[in-house]
C-alpha angles and dihedrals in degrees: 000000000000131000094242092058091048092050091049090050092049093049092046089049092051090052091046092048092050091049091049091050091049093048097044105041092177091062098039118128094195125270097290094039092051092050094048095045089045093051092050092046091046092053095046100043092039090058093045091048090052091052097045103033092048112173097358096080113023138161127006094343092056092046093050095044094044092047094047094048091045091051092051094047098047093044092052093044092049091048091049092050091047091051093048094050095046094061 
């Protein structure tokens, strides 16, 4: 793992989290919350995807895809949990 790949994953995750929040207004955490949750999710899932996918998705493409998907997933899960606990 290198720092450049992690940064790409975090930025891709922040973009994915922001897009998920804009698309699913019910699960939005606000602009900053979506970006933070997305960046964290992008870093975590991007690293897991690199470990499990192995040679299938490698390099910048893998970092961008893993980060974006991770950002979307964590943002939606965090929004779902927030909605469930606020009722």
